C-alpha positions in Angstrom: -0.9 9.4 -65.2 -0.9 5.8 -64.8 2.0 5.6 -62.3 0.6 8.0 -60.4 -2.9 6.2 -60.1 -1.0 3.2 -59.5 0.6 4.9 -56.1 -2.4 6.9 -54.7 -4.0 3.6 -54.9 -1.1 1.3 -53.0 -1.5 4.1 -50.5 -5.0 4.0 -50.1 -4.7 0.2 -49.9 -1.9 0.4 -46.9 -3.7 2.8 -45.3 -7.0 1.3 -45.0 -4.8 -1.5 -44.0 -3.5 -0.3 -41.0 -6.8 1.5 -40.5 -8.4 -2.2 -41.1 -5.6 -3.5 -38.3 -5.6 -1.0 -35.5 -9.5 -1.0 -35.4 -9.8 -4.7 -35.4 -10.0 -6.8 -32.6 -7.1 -8.4 -32.4 -5.2 -5.2 -32.0 -7.7 -4.2 -28.8 -7.1 -7.6 -27.4 -3.6 -7.6 -27.5 -3.5 -3.7 -25.8 -6.1 -4.7 -23.0 -3.3 -7.6 -22.3 -0.3 -5.7 -22.0 -2.5 -3.2 -19.9 -3.4 -6.2 -17.6 0.1 -7.4 -17.7 0.9 -3.5 -16.4 -1.5 -3.3 -14.2 -0.2 -6.7 -12.5 2.6 -5.2 -12.2 1.5 -1.5 -10.4 -0.6 -4.2 -7.7 1.8 -6.0 -7.1 4.5 -3.6 -7.0 4.5 -0.7 -4.7 4.0 2.6 -6.2 5.5 5.8 -5.4 7.4 4.9 -2.8 10.5 7.1 -1.9 13.4 6.2 -4.1 16.0 4.9 -1.3 13.0 2.1 -1.2 13.4 0.8 -3.8 17.2 0.9 -4.1 17.6 -1.1 -0.6 15.3 -3.5 -2.4 16.4 -4.3 -5.4 20.1 -3.5 -5.6 22.0 0.1 -7.5 22.0 -2.0 -10.8 17.8 -3.6 -11.4 17.0 0.2 -9.7 18.0 1.8 -12.6 16.6 -1.1 -15.0 13.1 -0.7 -13.3 13.5 2.8 -12.9 13.8 3.7 -16.5 10.9 1.4 -17.9 8.9 3.6 -15.3 7.4 0.7 -12.9 7.6 2.7 -9.9 4.8 5.1 -11.5 3.3 2.4 -14.2 -0.3 4.4 -14.2 1.5 7.7 -15.0 4.0 6.5 -17.3 4.3 7.5 -20.8 4.2 3.8 -22.7 1.0 3.0 -20.2 -0.9 6.4 -20.9 0.4 5.8 -25.1 -1.2 2.7 -24.6 -4.3 4.2 -23.2 -4.2 6.6 -26.1 -3.7 4.5 -28.5 -6.9 2.3 -27.0 -8.9 5.3 -27.5 -8.0 5.8 -31.0 -8.5 1.3 -31.9 -12.0 2.1 -30.1 -13.1 5.2 -31.7 -12.5 3.9 -35.3 -14.1 0.4 -34.2 -16.8 2.4 -33.4 -16.6 5.2 -36.4 -16.3 2.1 -39.3 -19.2 -0.5 -37.6 -21.7 2.3 -35.6 -23.1 3.5 -39.7 -23.6 0.2 -40.8 -25.7 -1.0 -37.5 -27.6 2.1 -37.7 -28.2 1.5 -41.8 -28.8 -2.2 -41.1 -31.1 -1.1 -38.0 -33.0 1.5 -40.3 -33.0 -0.9 -43.4 -36.3 -3.2 -43.8 -34.9 -6.0 -45.8 -37.3 -5.6 -48.4 -35.5 -6.8 -51.0 -36.2 -10.7 -50.6 -38.0 -12.7 -53.1 -40.1 -15.9 -52.8 -38.0 -18.0 -53.7 -34.9 -17.0 -50.4 -38.0 -17.2 -48.3 -38.1 -21.0 -48.8 -34.5 -21.3 -47.6 -34.9 -20.2 -44.1 -35.2 -23.3 -41.1 -37.9 -21.2 -40.0 -41.0 -20.9 -42.1 -44.9 -21.3 -42.6 -47.0 -21.5 -45.1 -51.2 -21.2 -45.0 -54.0 -20.3 -47.5 -56.8 -17.6 -46.6 -60.0 -16.8 -48.9 -59.0 -13.3 -48.4 -58.0 -10.8 -51.3 -54.4 -9.9 -51.3 -54.3 -6.7 -49.6 -57.0 -8.0 -47.1 -54.4 -10.8 -46.1 -51.4 -8.4 -45.8 -53.4 -5.6 -43.9 -54.5 -9.0 -41.6 -50.9 -10.0 -40.7 -49.4 -6.3 -40.3 -52.0 -5.7 -37.5 -51.7 -8.7 -35.9 -48.1 -8.5 -35.8 -48.3 -4.3 -34.7 -50.2 -6.8 -31.5 -47.2 -8.9 -31.1 -44.9 -5.5 -30.7 -43.1 -5.5 -34.2 -42.8 -2.4 -36.7 -44.1 -3.9 -39.9 -44.1 -2.4 -43.3 -46.0 -3.5 -46.4 -44.3 -3.3 -49.8 -45.8 -3.8 -53.0 -43.8 -6.1 -55.4 -44.1 -8.0 -58.6 -46.5 -10.3 -58.6 -46.9 -10.1 -54.6 -47.5 -8.1 -51.4 -44.3 -8.4 -48.7 -45.4 -7.2 -45.5 -41.4 -7.0 -43.8 -41.5 -6.6 -39.8 -38.9 -6.2 -37.0 -38.4 -6.1 -33.4 -35.5 -5.7 -31.0 -33.2 -4.0 -33.5 -32.1 -2.2 -30.7 -29.7 -4.9 -29.8 -27.2 -3.1 -32.0 -27.3 -0.2 -30.0 -25.6 -2.2 -26.7 -22.1 -3.2 -29.3 -22.2 1.0 -29.8 -23.0 1.7 -26.2 -20.1 -0.7 -25.0 -17.8 0.7 -27.4 -18.0 4.1 -26.8 -18.1 3.3 -22.7 -14.8 2.4 -22.9 -13.9 5.4 -24.5 -15.5 7.9 -22.4 -14.3 5.6 -19.3 -10.6 5.7 -20.8 -11.0 9.4 -21.2 -11.9 9.8 -17.8 -9.5 7.6 -16.5 -6.6 9.8 -18.4 -8.3 13.3 -17.2 -7.8 12.1 -13.3 -4.7 10.8 -14.3 -1.0 12.7 -13.7 -1.2 13.6 -17.7 -2.4 17.4 -16.8 0.5 17.1 -14.6 3.3 16.1 -16.6 1.7 17.9 -19.7 2.7 21.1 -17.6 6.2 19.5 -16.9 6.8 19.3 -20.3 5.3 22.3 -21.8 5.4 24.8 -19.2 8.5 24.4 -17.7 7.5 22.9 -14.6 10.3 20.8 -12.4 10.0 18.8 -9.4 12.0 20.3 -6.1 14.2 18.1 -4.7 15.3 20.6 -2.0 14.0 21.0 1.6 12.8 24.2 3.7 10.2 26.2 4.2 7.1 25.2 1.8 6.4 29.2 0.9 10.1 30.0 -0.4 9.5 27.1 -2.6 9.8 28.5 -6.6 7.2 29.2 -9.0 8.5 26.4 -11.2 8.0 24.2 -9.0 4.3 25.0 -8.2 1.2 24.4 -9.5 -1.6 26.8 -9.9 -5.3 26.3 -8.5 -6.2 26.0 -12.2 -4.5 22.8 -12.6 -7.5 20.5 -13.6 -6.4 17.7 -11.8 -4.5 16.3 -9.3 -3.7 13.6 -6.2 -1.8 14.9 -2.9 -1.4 15.0 0.8 -0.4 17.5 3.7 -0.1 17.0 7.1 -1.4 20.2 9.2 -0.1 20.4 13.1 -3.2 21.2 16.0 -3.2 24.8 15.5 -1.5 25.1 12.0 -2.5 25.9 8.7 -2.5 24.8 5.0 -2.9 26.2 1.6 -0.9 23.6 -0.3 -1.1 20.3 -0.9 2.4 17.6 -1.8 2.3 15.8 -4.9 4.9 13.3 -4.8 7.2 12.6 -7.9 9.9 10.2 -8.9 12.4 12.6 -8.4 11.0 15.2 -6.7 7.9 16.5 -5.2 5.7 19.5 -6.7 3.8 22.3 -4.1 0.1 22.3 -5.5 -1.8 25.0 -4.4 -5.4 24.9 -3.5 -8.1 27.8 -3.3 -9.0 28.0 0.5 -7.0 27.3 3.2 -7.9 24.8 6.1 -6.9 25.2 9.8 -6.4 22.6 12.0 -8.2 22.9 15.3 -8.8 19.5 17.0 -7.3 16.3 15.4 -9.9 13.3 17.4 -8.9 10.0 17.8 -11.1 7.0 19.6 -9.5 3.4 20.1 -11.3 0.1 21.0 -10.8 -1.7 23.8 -8.1 -3.9 22.6 -6.1 -0.2 21.9 -6.4 -0.1 18.3 -7.6 2.7 17.1 -11.2 3.0 15.9 -11.8 6.5 14.6 -9.9 9.7 13.0 -11.2 12.5 12.9 -10.1 16.6 12.1 -12.0 19.9 13.3 -10.8 22.6 11.2 -12.0 25.7 9.3 -11.9 26.1 6.2 -11.3 29.8 4.7 -12.2 30.3 1.3 -8.8 32.6 -0.4 -11.0 34.7 -3.1 -13.4 35.8 -0.7 -12.7 35.3 2.8 -15.7 33.4 4.0 -15.0 30.7 6.4 -16.8 27.9 7.9 -16.0 24.9 10.2 -16.5 21.3 9.3 -15.6 17.9 9.8 -13.8 15.7 7.9 -13.5 11.8 8.7 -12.8 8.7 7.4 -15.1 8.1 4.3 -16.5 11.3 4.8 -14.2 13.2 2.8 -15.1 17.8 2.9 -15.8 18.6 -0.7 -15.6 22.2 -1.5 -14.7 24.2 -5.4 -14.3 21.1 -6.8 -11.6 19.2 -4.3 -12.6 17.1 -2.3 -10.7 16.3 0.9 -9.9 12.8 2.8 -8.8 12.3 5.9 -5.9 9.8 5.2 -4.4 9.3 8.0 -2.6 10.7 11.5 1.5 11.6 12.1 3.2 13.4 14.5 3.3 17.8 14.1 6.1 17.8 16.3 5.6 16.7 19.5 8.4 17.8 22.2 10.6 15.1 23.8 11.9 14.6 27.4 14.6 11.9 27.4 17.3 10.2 29.8 20.8 8.9 28.4 22.9 6.1 29.6 25.8 5.6 28.2 26.2 1.9 26.5 29.9 2.1 26.4 32.8 2.5 28.7 33.0 2.6 32.3 30.9 5.3 33.2 26.7 5.0 34.2 26.4 9.1 34.7 23.2 9.8 32.9 22.3 13.1 30.7 19.1 14.9 30.4 18.5 14.8 26.6 15.4 16.8 25.1 14.3 17.3 21.5 11.1 17.5 18.9 9.8 15.2 16.2 11.1 16.2 12.8 13.7 17.9 13.9 17.4 17.4 15.5 19.6 17.2 18.4 23.2 17.1 18.3 25.3 15.3 20.9 28.6 14.4 22.5 29.7 11.5 23.4 33.8 11.7 24.3 35.1 13.3 21.7 32.8 12.1 19.0 29.8 14.2 17.8 26.7 13.0 16.8 22.9 14.2 15.4 19.7 12.3 16.8 16.9 12.9 14.0 13.6 12.7 15.6 12.0 10.9 13.2 8.8 9.9 15.1 6.7 9.6 18.3 3.7 7.2 18.9 1.5 7.9 22.2 0.4 4.1 22.4 1.8 1.0 20.4 -1.0 -2.3 20.1 1.5 -5.3 20.5 1.4 -9.2 20.1 2.1 -10.0 23.1 1.3 -13.5 23.6 4.2 -15.9 24.2 3.1 -18.4 21.9 2.4 -16.0 19.1 5.2 -14.6 17.5 7.7 -13.9 20.5 10.1 -15.8 21.1 12.7 -16.9 23.9 16.1 -15.2 23.9 19.2 -18.4 24.0 22.8 -18.2 24.9 23.8 -19.3 21.8 21.7 -17.7 19.5 23.3 -14.7 17.7 21.5 -10.9 17.9 19.5 -11.0 15.3 17.8 -14.5 15.8 17.3 -13.8 19.2 15.8 -10.8 18.7 14.3 -10.6 15.6 11.3 -12.6 16.6 10.9 -10.4 19.8 7.4 -7.9 19.0 7.8 -7.0 15.4 7.6 -3.4 14.3 6.4 -1.0 16.8 3.5 0.3 14.5 2.2 -3.0 14.7 0.6 -5.3 11.7 -2.9 -6.1 12.2 -3.6 -8.4 9.4 -1.1 -10.4 12.3 -2.8 -9.3 14.7 -6.3 -10.3 13.9 -5.3 -14.0 14.2 -4.3 -13.3 17.8 -6.5 -12.0 21.4 -3.5 -11.4 23.3 -3.6 -7.6 21.9 -2.4 -4.7 24.6 -1.1 -1.3 24.5 2.5 -1.2 25.2 2.7 2.3 25.7 4.3 5.4 23.9 7.6 5.0 21.8 10.2 7.0 20.4 11.5 6.8 17.2 15.2 8.4 15.8 18.0 7.9 13.6 21.7 8.5 15.3 23.7 9.9 13.2 28.0 10.4 13.2 30.2 13.0 11.5 31.0 10.4 8.5 26.6 10.8 7.5 26.1 6.9 8.7 23.1 6.6 10.4 21.4 4.1 12.7 17.9 3.7 13.1 16.7 3.1 16.8 13.3 2.7 18.4 12.6 2.6 22.5 9.3 1.7 24.3 9.0 4.0 27.1 7.4 1.5 29.5 8.6 -1.9 30.3 6.7 -4.8 28.5 5.9 -8.1 30.3 7.6 -10.6 28.3 7.6 -14.1 29.6 7.2 -13.6 33.1 9.5 -10.9 33.1 9.2 -6.7 32.7 12.0 -5.7 30.1 12.4 -2.9 28.4 13.0 -3.3 24.3 15.4 -0.7 22.6 15.2 -1.6 18.8 17.7 -1.1 16.0 18.2 -1.4 12.5 20.1 -0.3 9.5 18.1 0.2 7.2 14.8 1.2 6.4 13.6 -1.8 4.6 14.6 -3.9 7.8 12.2 -4.9 10.7 13.4 -3.4 13.7 15.1 -5.9 15.7 14.9 -5.2 19.7 17.0 -5.9 23.2 15.5 -7.2 26.0 16.8 -4.5 29.1 15.4 -6.2 32.4 13.3 -3.7 34.5 15.2 -3.6 38.3 12.8 -3.7 41.5 12.5 0.5 41.1 11.1 -0.4 37.2 14.0 1.5 35.3 17.1 0.2 33.7 19.3 2.2 36.4 20.8 -1.4 37.6 21.8 -3.0 34.4 23.4 0.0 33.2 25.3 0.4 36.2 25.9 -3.7 35.9 26.8 -2.8 32.3 29.1 -0.2 33.0 31.4 -1.8 35.8 31.4 -5.0 33.1 33.5 -1.9 30.8 35.7 -1.0 34.2 38.5 -3.3 34.6 39.1 -2.4 38.2 35.6 -3.5 38.9 35.9 -6.8 37.0 39.1 -7.4 39.3 37.2 -6.4 42.9 34.2 -9.1 41.5 36.6 -11.5 40.9 38.4 -11.4 43.9 34.6 -11.3 45.8 34.2 -14.2 43.8 37.1 -16.4 45.0 36.4 -15.3 48.5 32.6 -16.2 48.6 33.5 -19.7 46.4 36.1 -21.4 49.4 36.2 -22.0 52.3 38.6 -20.2 54.9 40.6 -23.2 54.6 41.2 -23.3 50.8 42.4 -20.2 50.8 45.6 -21.1 51.7 48.6 -22.3 49.0 47.9 -20.2 46.1 44.8 -21.3 45.4 42.6 -17.8 46.1 44.3 -16.3 43.8 44.3 -18.5 40.9 40.5 -18.8 41.5 40.7 -14.7 41.5 42.7 -15.1 38.2 40.3 -17.4 36.4 37.0 -15.2 37.6 39.4 -11.9 36.0 39.6 -13.5 32.7 36.7 -14.8 32.3 34.5 -11.6 32.7 37.6 -10.2 30.4 36.8 -12.5 28.0 32.7 -11.7 28.6 33.0 -8.0 28.4 35.4 -8.3 24.8 38.7 -7.1 26.6 40.8 -9.3 24.3 38.3 -9.0 21.2 34.3 -9.5 20.8 32.6 -10.0 23.8 29.4 -11.2 25.3 28.4 -14.7 24.1 30.2 -15.2 20.7 33.3 -14.0 22.3 32.8 -17.3 24.9 32.5 -18.8 22.0 35.5 -18.2 20.1 37.4 -18.9 23.3 36.2 -22.1 24.0 36.9 -23.2 20.3 40.4 -22.5 21.5 39.4 -25.9 23.6 40.4 -29.2 22.2 36.7 -30.8 20.7 36.1 -33.4 23.3 36.8 -31.0 26.3 34.5 -28.2 25.4 31.3 -29.5 26.8 33.0 -29.7 30.1 34.5 -26.9 30.0 31.6 -24.4 28.5 29.9 -26.1 31.7 32.7 -24.3 34.6 32.9 -21.7 32.3 29.6 -20.4 32.0 29.1 -21.6 36.5 32.0 -19.3 36.9 30.8 -16.3 34.8 27.4 -16.3 36.3 29.1 -16.2 39.8 31.6 -13.6 38.8 28.7 -11.4 37.2 26.3 -12.1 40.5 29.6 -10.3 42.6 30.3 -7.9 39.9 26.8 -6.6 40.6 27.2 -6.3 43.8 30.6 -4.1 43.3 28.0 -2.0 41.2 25.5 -1.4 43.7 28.0 -0.6 46.4 29.6 2.2 44.3 26.3 4.0 43.7 25.8 3.1 47.4 22.7 1.1 46.8 22.6 -1.8 49.2 23.6 -5.2 47.9 21.0 -7.6 46.5 19.7 -11.0 48.2 20.3 -14.3 47.1 16.5 -15.2 45.2 14.8 -16.2 42.3 13.7 -12.8 41.6 17.2 -11.3 41.2 18.2 -14.5 39.9 15.6 -14.3 37.0 17.4 -10.5 36.6 20.6 -11.6 36.3 20.3 -14.4 33.7 17.7 -12.0 31.7 20.4 -8.8 32.5 23.4 -11.7 31.1 21.8 -11.9 27.8 20.8 -8.3 26.9 24.8 -7.5 28.0 25.6 -10.2 25.4 23.7 -8.5 22.8 25.0 -4.9 24.0 27.8 -5.5 22.2 25.9 -5.5 18.9 23.6 -2.8 19.3 25.6 -0.5 17.5 25.2 3.1 19.6 26.9 4.7 22.2 23.8 5.4 24.7 20.7 4.7 25.4 17.9 7.0 25.5 14.7 6.4 27.7 11.2 8.5 26.9 10.4 10.3 30.7 8.0 12.8 29.4 6.2 14.3 26.4 3.9 16.1 25.3 2.1 15.3 22.2 1.5 17.7 18.9 -1.1 15.6 16.4 -1.0 16.2 12.8 -3.4 14.8 10.8 -2.8 13.6 7.7 -5.4 14.7 4.7 -5.2 13.6 0.9 -6.2 16.0 -1.7 -7.7 15.2 -4.8 -9.5 17.0 -7.7 -11.3 14.6 -10.2 -13.0 16.2 -12.7 -13.0 12.9 -14.8 -14.9 10.9 -12.1 -18.5 12.3 -13.8 -17.1 11.4 -17.1 -16.5 7.6 -15.6 -19.9 7.3 -14.2 -21.2 8.5 -17.5 -19.4 5.8 -19.1 -20.0 3.2 -16.7 -23.8 3.6 -17.4 -23.3 3.4 -20.7 -21.7 0.4 -20.4 -24.4 -1.4 -18.6 -26.7 0.1 -21.0 -24.7 -1.9 -23.6 -24.3 -4.5 -22.0 -27.9 -5.4 -21.1 -28.8 -4.2 -24.8 -26.5 -7.0 -26.2 -27.8 -10.0 -23.3 -31.4 -8.9 -22.8 -32.4 -7.3 -26.1 -33.4 -10.2 -28.7 -33.4 -9.3 -32.8 -35.9 -10.9 -34.8 -37.0 -10.4 -38.0 -40.3 -11.8 -40.3 -41.1 -11.6 -44.1 -44.6 -12.7 -45.3 -44.7 -13.0 -48.8 -48.1 -12.7 -50.2 -49.8 -13.0 -53.2 -52.8 -14.5 -55.4 -54.2 -17.8 -55.2 -57.2 -19.6 -56.7 -58.5 -20.0 -52.9 -58.0 -16.0 -52.3 -54.5 -15.7 -51.3 -51.5 -17.7 -50.6 -49.2 -16.7 -48.0 -45.6 -17.6 -47.0 -43.6 -16.7 -43.4 -40.0 -16.8 -42.4 -38.4 -15.4 -39.0 -34.8 -15.4 -37.9 -33.2 -13.9 -35.3 -29.2 -13.9 -34.7 -29.5 -16.3 -31.4 -31.6 -19.5 -31.5 -32.9 -19.9 -28.2 -36.3 -21.5 -26.2 -37.7 -18.2 -26.6 -37.4 -17.8 -30.0 -38.7 -20.9 -30.7 -41.5 -20.2 -28.2 -42.2 -17.1 -30.4 -42.5 -19.2 -33.6 -44.3 -21.1 -32.1 -47.4 -18.7 -30.8 -46.9 -16.5 -34.6 -47.2 -19.9 -36.1 -50.5 -20.4 -34.8 -51.8 -16.9 -34.4 -51.0 -15.9 -38.2 -52.6 -18.4 -40.2 -56.6 -17.9 -38.2 -59.8 -16.5 -40.3 -60.7 -13.5 -38.9 
C-alpha cells in the first residue's frame, strides 16, 4: 500500500509539473516565437503557388525538402496547426489555473490583517478623534464610499477594521486578454484549412490532379455546400454561369459546391489617362439553387456580394476565351511566304512547319499593356557586341508591367494588345512567347517586340523587329529569308562588287575577289558554316592575329553593311517592290534590321506570329469565401481591447483603517497599498490623508 501510494504521488507530481510547464509564460513565449518565425517564412515565401514554380526556384532537392516541411502552405501545415492547438491548450490551462485565484482575490476584503502589520506599510497615517470607536469607523467608511471605494466594517478583538477596495476589476484585464487569445486562435483555426484537411483525413476527400470539365469531376474531389469554411476562386467568362469554386491544394484542386450560381452578364473595366486600370466590376445575376430565387448584383473591388454566408469578392480579371487571328512568318529557311493562324485563348492549335509538327498553346491575351517606354528609364540600347539576353533583357520587362517600377516613371503608355502562347514540339519541349500587335517607339524608331523565355520563372527577353515603311514586318522578314537563301546571298555579293568598283577596276579578277569576299561575309553572318549573327562574326575574327583584329573587324563590318544593303534590294526585287532609296531613314532601318537578324538566331522558334485581329471575351476572377470564424475573431478582439484597457487603465487600490478606543475617544491607523505606485496614487493618498482625519 505504501509503495502504491508513493507511485500515485509521483505520478500526480509529474502531471502537476507538466501542467505547470505547459501553462507557464516561458512555454507560451516559446510557442509565440515559433509562430513568428513561421509567419516570416510564410510572408517571404509565396504561398500556394503551382509546384513547378517552386521546382524552378529551388531545384529538385530543396523543393522536396521544403515540401516535406510544408513551407509552401505554412498556415495550413500540420505542424503549424498543432502549434496553434498547443498554444490554445497552454493559454486555457493558464486561465484555468489563475482565474479562480484572481476572482477570489477580487472578492476578498483581505480582512485578516492586524494593527501591527499595518504599521509596516509605507503609506500609513494615524490620528485621534473625540468620537466613539463605532462612530469613527462609520464616519471613515462613509468618506471612503464617497470617494468611490467599496467598504466593509469588521469587528475585531480590541478594535474595528474598516476594509476598502477600489479598481479590483483590474484583474479582469488578465482574464479577458488571455481569453481573447484563445478566442482569436479558435476563430483563426475555424477559418483555416483545418475543416478541409479534416474532410481529407477522415471522409476520403482527395485533390483532383487531372483535367477536364468541372461537372464531370468525381464526388471524392468535391466538397458539399455544408463545408463550414473555405476560400477559393472561380473564373467566369461573359455569358457563362458558375456554381463552384476551385480550392487550390499542394497536389491538385478540390471543387467546392456553392449554394447558388452566378452568371456574369458583363465585366466592366475602366482606366486612368495613363492606361492603368482603375475599376474592376462584375455585373452578375445570382440564382439560389434551393428555391430558384434570382436577383441582379454588382461586385466591385472592396464591395463584395454576401449571400448565404458566402462572400464573393472581385479578385481580378482574365481572358474568357478570346478569338484570335494571326499571320505566321517563317523564321527559318529561305521562304518568306506567310500563312494564316487562328486560335482561342486557353485552347491549342496544331502547326506544321516543313516536316516538323508543333502545338500552339494559347495562354493569354491582353487588350492593353501599360509599359515604361522612357529611354532614360528601363529601356536600354542594343549594342552589336552584346549577347542576345544582354541586349534584350532590359528592353521592356514583363508585358503585364510592374506598378511598383512604373510608379517612379511618368512616361507610361499603353502599347496596345499582346498575345502570349507556348510553342511545344513533338518531344514535349516548349518555349513561351509574347508578341505585341502594334509597333512600339523605342529610341526614336518603331519596332515590333517579340518576347521569348524558356521557363515561367524567367522574365521575357525581347527581339526588336524594325517596322518598315508600311508599318509591318514584311521587309525584315523578306530580308531574313534572303539571308537564308544561298542564291540570294550570291546575287547580293555580285551587286555589291559591281557597285563598289568603278568600271576600270573590274578587270583583272578584282571584281571576282570582291564578290567572293562579300559572299563569304554574308555566309558567316548567315551561319552557313556555324553560328550566325554577330556571334559567328566574333568567332571568325578570333582566327585572325590579335594585332590585326581591330582593323579586320572594321573592314568586315563595312563590307557586311554594304552586302546586307544589296541583299535587302534583292529581297525587295524578288517581291516586286521598288528598290529602297539611300536615305538616313533607310540606313537606320538597315541598322536595326541587322541587329534583329543577329538576335533572330537565338529566338528559338521556327515561326513568328503577328496578331492581326481579335474578338475579346472577358472573364471575371471572383474569390469565394465562407468565414464563420470572422465574428469569433471580432469577439476576441473586443475582449483583447477590454483586457488591455483594464490592465493599463484600472488601478487596484486597497485601504484598511484600524480603529480602537483611546483616552481621547478613538484612535485610527490607516494603511494604503497598490500594485503600481504612480503619481495618481500618490495624489489620491494625499487627498485621503487630508480628508479622513477631518472633524465633522
